[in-house]
N, C-alpha and C positions, 0 to 999 in steps of 0.2 A: 322469036317471040314472039314468033304469033299466034293468039290464042282466041279463043271465043266466047265471050263473057256473056253469063247467063245469070238475073237477078232476080230471086228471091222474095221475097216481099212478106213473106208469113215467115216469124221464125220459128212455129212449130210444125213446117210442114215436113213430111218427112223427104228425103233427096234419090231417087232410084238413078242406077248407071245406066246412061242414055243410050249403053251399048245393049247389056245383057239383063236390065232391068230389074236388077237387086237391089235391094233397101241398104244404101251404104249408111244412111243417117235414119235408125227406125226410133222413132219417143216411144213407141210402144214395147217396146224389149228393156231388159235391163241393160243388159251391154248394147245400148243404144248406137255405139258405131261397128259396124260390120262393114271392111272396105272388099272390096271383092280385087279380081284380077287386074283391072281400068283402071283403079285408084289410085292417083300418082300422093295423092297427100290430103289429109286434111286438118286444117289450121283454124286458128281462130287468131283475132289482133295479137294476141294475149301468147303465144307460141303454137307449136304443131303436136296435132293430138296423134297422127299417123302421117309416115312418108313412108314411099315403098320407096328401094338401096339405086332403082335405074333412074330416079328424079332428084337424087340424093346428088347423085352423080355428077349433075347440070348444074346443080345452085353453085352461085359464086361465091357463096361461102358454106361449110358444115353448119347444119343445125344446131348443135352447142356454140358456135363463133354467133348465129343469129339470137339463141337466146341470152346469150351474154350482154348484147348491144344494147343500151342504154335507149338508143334511138331506133330501137327494133322496126322496123315495117315487115310485114309479115306478106302481104300483100305485093308490095314491092319487088321482090323477094321472089315468090312464085312466079308473079307476071312478068317478067325479067332472063327467068329461064328460058334456055333455048329447047325447047319440046317438042314436036311436031304434030299436028294436029292435038292438040290441047284443048278442051271446056272445062272453063273455070264455073265453077254455081258459086255465088254470092249472096250467103242467106245474112240475114238480121239475126241480129240475138238478143234483142229485145229490149239493150240496153244504147241507149242513141250514140251512136259514133260507133258501134259495136258489131263485128262483123265476121263470120264461119264462110272459109273457102273451102271447096271440093272440088279439087282438080282432076280431070279423066280423059286418059288417051287409049285409043284400040289399037297400037303399039306397046 
């Protein structure tokens, strides 16, 4: 359950993979979400935008169960997953108290 949290203050900044430097969140593209092979998940406090099968396997609940939970806490779900060497980027969504989370791992 260990992970490194990297906070991104600017909601409009692109997020690059720390391993291959691919822009997984690129605001200049129509399809602004472009996961690479190192991307474990892309989620907001409102739910998941992308999740790799290998990461979903280690969650305590399925994505469907998480989305159906009226007390859904996406950050708690992803940060409690047992995945080695995970980095989580936490970016402000521009709405008070709302964030986007992007998880990466070299494995």
